C-alpha positions in Angstrom: 0.1 -0.1 0.0 3.0 2.4 0.4 3.4 2.4 -3.4 -0.3 3.6 -3.7 0.4 6.5 -1.0 3.5 7.5 -2.8 1.7 7.7 -6.2 -1.1 9.7 -4.8 1.1 12.4 -3.2 3.1 12.7 -6.6 -0.2 13.2 -8.4 -1.5 15.5 -6.0 1.7 17.7 -6.0 1.3 17.9 -9.8 -2.4 19.1 -9.6 -3.1 22.4 -11.1 -5.1 24.7 -9.1 -5.4 27.7 -11.2 -8.8 26.9 -12.8 -11.8 25.2 -11.3 -14.9 23.9 -13.2 -18.1 25.1 -11.4 -19.0 21.5 -10.9 -16.4 21.2 -8.1 -18.3 23.2 -5.9 -22.0 22.1 -6.9 -21.0 18.4 -6.0 -22.1 17.0 -2.4 -18.7 15.5 -1.5 -20.1 14.4 1.9 -22.4 11.5 0.6 -21.0 8.2 1.6 -20.6 6.6 -1.9 -20.3 9.3 -4.7 -19.8 8.7 -8.4 -18.5 11.1 -10.9 -19.1 10.0 -14.5 -18.4 11.4 -17.9 -16.6 10.9 -21.1 -13.1 9.9 -21.2 -10.8 12.9 -21.3 -13.1 15.6 -19.8 -11.2 16.2 -16.6 -12.7 13.8 -13.7 -9.4 12.9 -12.5 -8.2 16.6 -12.3 -11.5 17.4 -10.7 -11.1 14.8 -7.8 -7.6 15.6 -7.0 -8.4 19.4 -7.0 -11.2 18.5 -4.3 -8.7 16.6 -2.4 -6.1 19.2 -2.3 -8.8 21.9 -1.7 -10.0 19.8 1.4 -6.5 19.9 3.0 -6.7 16.4 4.4 -4.3 14.4 2.4 -3.3 12.2 5.4 -6.7 10.9 5.6 -7.4 10.5 1.9 -6.1 8.0 -0.8 -6.5 8.3 -4.3 -6.0 5.1 -6.7 -6.5 4.2 -10.3 -8.7 0.9 -10.6 -6.4 -0.6 -13.3 -3.2 0.0 -11.3 -1.0 -3.2 -11.3 -1.5 -3.3 -7.6 -5.1 -4.7 -8.1 -3.8 -7.6 -9.8 -3.0 -9.1 -6.5 -5.4 -6.9 -4.1 -9.1 -6.3 -4.2 -10.8 -2.9 -3.8 -12.6 -4.3 -0.7 -9.2 -5.6 0.8 -7.6 -2.3 0.0 -10.5 -0.3 1.6 -10.5 -2.4 4.8 -6.7 -1.7 5.2 -6.8 2.0 4.5 -9.8 2.0 7.0 -7.6 0.3 9.6 -4.8 3.0 8.9 -7.0 5.8 9.9 -8.2 6.5 6.5 -11.6 8.4 5.8 -11.9 9.4 2.1 -11.1 6.5 -0.6 -11.0 7.9 -4.1 -10.9 5.3 -7.0 -10.4 6.6 -10.6 -11.6 4.8 -13.8 -13.5 2.3 -11.8 -15.1 0.9 -15.1 -11.7 -0.9 -15.5 -12.1 -2.9 -12.5 -14.2 -6.3 -13.0 -17.1 -6.6 -10.8 -16.5 -3.2 -9.4 -20.0 -2.6 -8.3 -20.3 -5.7 -6.1 -17.1 -4.7 -4.3 -18.4 -1.0 -4.0 -21.6 -2.6 -2.3 -19.6 -4.5 0.2 -17.6 -1.4 1.0 -20.8 0.4 1.8 -22.1 -2.4 3.8 -19.0 -3.2 5.7 -17.5 0.0 6.2 -20.1 2.6 7.1 -17.6 5.2 8.2 -15.7 5.4 5.0 -16.4 7.8 2.4 -15.9 6.5 -1.2 -15.8 8.6 -4.4 -15.3 6.8 -7.7 -14.9 8.2 -11.1 -15.6 6.2 -14.5 -17.1 6.1 -17.8 -20.8 7.2 -18.6 -21.4 3.5 -19.7 -21.4 2.4 -16.0 -24.4 0.5 -14.9 -25.5 0.8 -11.2 -26.9 -2.7 -11.5 -23.9 -4.1 -13.0 -23.2 -7.7 -11.8 -26.4 -8.0 -10.0 -25.2 -5.5 -7.4 -27.8 -2.8 -7.3 -26.2 0.3 -6.3 -28.9 2.9 -7.3 -30.3 3.3 -3.9 -26.8 3.7 -2.4 -24.9 6.0 -4.7 -25.3 9.6 -5.8 -23.9 10.2 -9.2 -22.9 13.5 -11.1 -22.3 14.0 -14.6 -19.3 15.8 -16.1 -19.9 17.1 -19.4 -17.4 18.3 -22.2 -16.3 21.9 -21.7 -18.6 24.5 -22.7 -17.6 27.5 -25.0 -17.9 29.6 -21.8 -15.5 27.4 -19.9 -13.2 27.4 -22.8 -13.1 31.2 -22.7 -12.5 31.0 -18.8 -9.4 28.7 -19.3 -8.1 30.1 -22.5 -8.1 33.7 -21.3 -8.2 33.7 -17.6 -11.7 35.0 -17.6 -14.6 34.5 -15.0 -17.5 34.6 -17.4 -20.9 33.5 -15.8 -23.1 30.9 -17.3 -26.5 31.9 -18.6 -30.2 30.5 -18.6 -31.8 29.7 -22.0 -34.0 32.9 -21.6 -31.0 34.9 -21.0 -29.4 33.6 -24.3 -32.5 34.1 -26.4 -32.4 37.8 -25.3 -28.6 38.1 -25.9 -27.8 38.7 -22.1 -24.7 36.7 -22.0 -21.4 37.8 -20.0 -19.1 38.2 -23.0 -16.6 41.2 -22.8 -17.4 43.0 -26.0 -15.2 45.8 -27.0 -11.8 44.7 -28.0 -12.7 41.3 -27.8 -14.8 39.5 -30.5 -16.7 36.1 -29.9 -16.4 34.4 -33.4 -12.6 33.9 -33.7 -12.7 32.0 -30.2 -15.7 30.1 -31.3 -13.9 28.8 -34.5 -11.0 27.8 -32.1 -13.4 26.0 -29.9 -15.2 24.2 -32.8 -11.8 22.6 -33.5 -10.6 21.9 -30.2 -12.5 23.7 -27.3 -14.4 20.9 -25.9 -11.6 19.2 -23.8 -9.3 20.4 -20.8 -6.2 19.5 -23.0 -7.3 21.9 -25.7 -4.3 24.3 -25.1 -1.7 21.4 -24.9 0.3 20.4 -27.9 -0.6 17.6 -30.0 -4.4 18.0 -29.0 -5.4 15.9 -32.2 -3.4 13.1 -31.1 -4.6 13.1 -27.6 -8.1 13.0 -28.7 -7.7 10.4 -31.1 -6.1 8.4 -28.3 -9.3 9.1 -26.0 -11.5 7.9 -28.9 -9.4 4.8 -29.6 -9.1 3.9 -26.0 -13.0 4.2 -25.6 -13.7 2.0 -28.8 -10.8 -0.6 -28.3 -10.9 -1.0 -24.8 -13.8 0.4 -22.5 -16.8 -0.4 -24.6 -15.4 -4.1 -25.4 -14.7 -4.5 -21.8 -18.2 -3.1 -21.0 -20.1 -5.1 -23.8 -17.9 -8.2 -23.8 -17.3 -7.9 -27.4 -14.8 -9.7 -29.8 -12.1 -7.9 -31.7 -13.9 -8.3 -34.9 -16.7 -6.4 -33.3 -14.5 -3.5 -32.4 -13.2 -2.9 -35.8 -16.9 -2.8 -36.6 -17.5 0.0 -34.0 -14.5 2.1 -35.4 -16.0 1.8 -39.0 -19.3 3.0 -37.6 -17.7 5.9 -36.1 -15.9 7.0 -39.3 -19.2 6.7 -41.1 -20.8 9.0 -38.7 -17.9 11.6 -39.0 -18.4 11.8 -42.8 -22.2 12.1 -42.7 -24.4 15.1 -42.9 -26.0 14.2 -40.3 -27.2 10.6 -40.3 -30.9 10.2 -40.5 -31.2 6.7 -38.5 -32.3 3.8 -40.7 -30.7 0.6 -39.8 -31.3 -1.1 -43.0 -29.8 1.4 -45.1 -26.8 2.0 -42.7 -26.3 -1.8 -42.7 -25.9 -1.8 -46.4 -23.8 1.4 -46.3 -21.4 -0.1 -43.7 -21.7 -3.7 -44.9 -22.8 -4.7 -41.3 -25.3 -6.9 -40.1 -28.6 -4.9 -39.5 -29.2 -6.6 -36.2 -25.9 -5.6 -34.7 -26.3 -1.7 -35.4 -28.8 -0.9 -32.5 -26.4 -2.4 -30.2 -23.5 -0.6 -31.5 -25.4 2.6 -31.3 -26.4 2.1 -27.9 -22.7 1.4 -26.7 -21.4 4.4 -28.5 -24.2 6.7 -27.0 -23.5 5.4 -23.3 -20.0 6.0 -24.2 -20.8 9.6 -25.2 -19.0 9.1 -28.5 -22.3 9.8 -30.5 -25.6 11.8 -29.5 -28.9 10.3 -30.7 -31.7 13.1 -31.6 -35.0 11.6 -30.5 -38.5 12.7 -31.8 -41.0 14.4 -29.6 -43.7 12.0 -28.5 -46.3 11.2 -25.8 -45.6 8.8 -23.2 -42.5 6.9 -22.0 -39.3 9.1 -23.2 -37.4 5.8 -23.6 -39.9 4.8 -26.3 -39.2 7.9 -28.5 -38.1 7.1 -31.9 -34.6 7.7 -32.7 -34.3 10.2 -35.8 -30.8 11.4 -36.1 -27.3 10.6 -35.4 -24.4 13.1 -34.6 -20.9 12.8 -33.2 -20.9 13.8 -29.5 -19.1 17.2 -30.2 -17.5 18.7 -33.5 -13.8 18.3 -32.0 -14.2 14.7 -32.9 -15.2 15.3 -36.5 -11.8 17.1 -37.0 -10.0 14.3 -35.8 -11.9 11.3 -37.3 -12.9 12.5 -40.8 -9.2 13.7 -41.6 -10.6 16.7 -43.4 -12.7 19.7 -42.6 -16.1 18.6 -41.4 -19.3 19.6 -42.9 -20.2 23.0 -41.8 -24.0 22.2 -41.2 -23.5 19.1 -39.3 -21.0 20.8 -37.1 -23.4 23.7 -36.3 -26.2 21.1 -35.3 -23.5 18.8 -33.4 -22.7 21.7 -31.1 -26.2 23.1 -30.7 -27.3 19.6 -29.5 -24.1 19.1 -27.4 -24.6 22.1 -25.3 -28.4 22.2 -24.9 -28.8 18.7 -24.0 -26.8 19.2 -20.9 -29.6 21.5 -19.2 -32.5 20.8 -21.2 -34.2 18.0 -22.9 -33.5 18.6 -26.6 -35.8 16.9 -29.2 -36.4 16.7 -32.9 -38.6 19.6 -34.2 -41.4 18.2 -36.4 -41.2 21.4 -38.5 -37.5 22.4 -38.0 -34.2 21.2 -36.4 -34.7 21.1 -32.7 -37.3 21.8 -30.0 -36.7 22.7 -26.3 -39.5 23.3 -24.0 -41.9 24.2 -26.8 -39.5 26.5 -28.4 -38.4 25.7 -31.9 -34.8 26.2 -33.4 -33.4 26.2 -36.8 -29.6 26.2 -36.9 -27.9 27.6 -40.0 -25.4 30.4 -41.3 -25.9 34.1 -41.9 -28.1 33.5 -45.0 -30.7 31.1 -43.2 -34.2 32.5 -43.6 -37.3 32.0 -41.4 -39.3 29.7 -43.6 -38.7 26.7 -41.3 -40.1 28.3 -38.2 -43.0 30.2 -39.7 -45.6 27.9 -38.3 -43.7 27.8 -34.9 -45.5 29.0 -31.9 -42.2 30.4 -30.7 -39.4 30.0 -33.1 -35.7 31.1 -33.5 -33.2 31.0 -36.2 -29.7 30.1 -34.6 -26.7 31.4 -36.8 -23.0 30.8 -36.4 -21.7 34.0 -38.0 -23.3 36.8 -36.1 -22.5 38.4 -32.8 -25.6 39.8 -31.4 -29.1 38.9 -31.0 -31.4 40.5 -33.5 -35.4 40.0 -33.6 -35.7 36.0 -33.3 -32.0 35.7 -34.7 -29.8 34.3 -31.8 -25.7 33.6 -32.2 -24.8 29.7 -32.1 -22.1 30.6 -29.7 -24.2 32.1 -27.1 -25.6 28.7 -26.4 -22.2 27.7 -25.2 -22.9 29.8 -21.9 -25.7 27.5 -20.9 -23.4 25.6 -18.5 
């Protein structure tokens, strides 16, 4: 266990404290079992280490990574018991999805060590009922999204811009420092590499490609118990989506285009959506939201399109992708029967400067969202402003 302590303290010393995501203060860290889920690469590990450093109780804390070689000879449960016996109070387990039967052991820790607080991070794919150990009544889970445009600006420029509600966005009341600063050049940067905390580091595209490959080649196959051949089909599916404008979901035609078994595609799509590599836009319908028909398919964010397609992505697809990516973090975003999107009864048509109002003429409350304007005018709203929703 000494090795685990040494690794933890080394990581803690290297953890930056110059920028914090708002979720750090919004999370209730006092619950006994806490889960922080999200796409690989969005900053879950840094968030946890910043919390430990901020709390100032490193002598009562231990941070471990679940796929550390230490756990080839030790269980999480045994590690937790030894840590608690040494006076430990706060156990943090990173990338828990890489540990087999994780939920069963977390349940055992919960039942046998009632004074120990456990925080784990993992892929969005995690199932609280995995392995028959239902944690849904024991665990409080938080989701960490990709970085918003507002967060990117704050990180890049050292600003402290505040988030806005949908109503504030629609009226143009966002906290952007106009004057010498203009939003559009920053927005173009963000669309290429602003969704991740490593956006300002060199070799961004290589790093993001590694994130995608690890998710497709390691995380999803482990979760779904897939073969190597199936993994290659997943990668083919991802590339297909990155080249499309956007994909209207028709499994029969998609199977023909991809030369894949039609019955496999719904499963592949489920895994990719759970892993937050793709986003599925569903139709508005009455009744159970789970039964809503899937209509369109997007990559999760436009940064992925630049990496996967190997060329400039389709502009129209990128606009819709980022609008969906941002709005669904705070609101239920559905396919509009007359336009692109619908949120809380409001209709949104996404396009460029020349986009007209034809698609929203019959909307009770309609807006044209444009990516190359700076200010709200009438019912025309700049696309970049929706990046202030969180």
